[in-house]
Every structure is written in structure tokens, then in C-alpha cells.
C-alpha positions, 0 to 999 in steps of 0.5 A: 551426585546420585542417579543421573537425571539428564542426557548430559549425565548419561553421556558422561556415564557412558564415556566413563564406562567406555574409557574403563573398558578400553583401559581394562582391555589395554591392561589385561588384553590378550597379552600376546606380547607377554606370552612365553614363546612356544617350544619348537622341537626343531629349534637348535637354540632350545637347549641353550648352549648345550649340544647333543653328543649321544642319544640312547633309548633308556634313562639308565643307559644315559646315566651310564654315559653321563657317569663316564663323561663325569669320570673324565671331567666333562660336565653333561646333562640328560634330557628326554627326547620325546619318544626317541629316548634320552639325549646326552648334552654337553657344552660346545667346548666339550663336544669333541672330548665327549665324543672321544670318551664315548667312542672309546667306551664303545671300543672297550 
């Protein structure tokens, strides 16, 4: 085909370029639909099924409490709570038992 000579060939070339631009924009656009959601600190769903049972200032204190829960058969995890320290998280079925275990340790 070579270099376009007539107005028709220039028009076809321009349409092909415009079609490619729209196709690429559609394919690789801003991707708002595929962007992961922004974490909202006030969102209670952020931790999934886990619920907070205690908040302590240091990681070592959180690990001590986690060990106490583990010793009583309660699964737990420690999460950083920003500048507020560390949070101790358990599953909803274990919240009452975890609070009893942690409060019993405070009395000893």
C-alpha cells in the first residue's frame, strides 16, 4: 500500500488511529473499576471477621496477652493500631471468653 496518496486514504488512516486510541483508552484507561478500595480506619469490616478485645501501647505487651489467650485455647492475632499502640484481635465466637481470660489476668 505504501504512503497514502489521496484524501480517502488519509481519512481511513485517521479513522484507524482514532479507533486505536479509543480501544487503548478503553483497555488501559484510568482503571477506576479495578482499583483496590482505600482502607477506611473507621470501617469495622477492615479486619474481616476479627474483633478487637484489647489495645495496649507496646508490641511486647500485646504478645504477652496473646500468649495468655493461646494458653487458654483462644486463637488471636496482633495488629498495629497506628499511633495508638497494638490491638489484640479474636474471632467473634471467642470475644466473651477472651475478655474473661484477659480480665482474670488483670486481677492476678
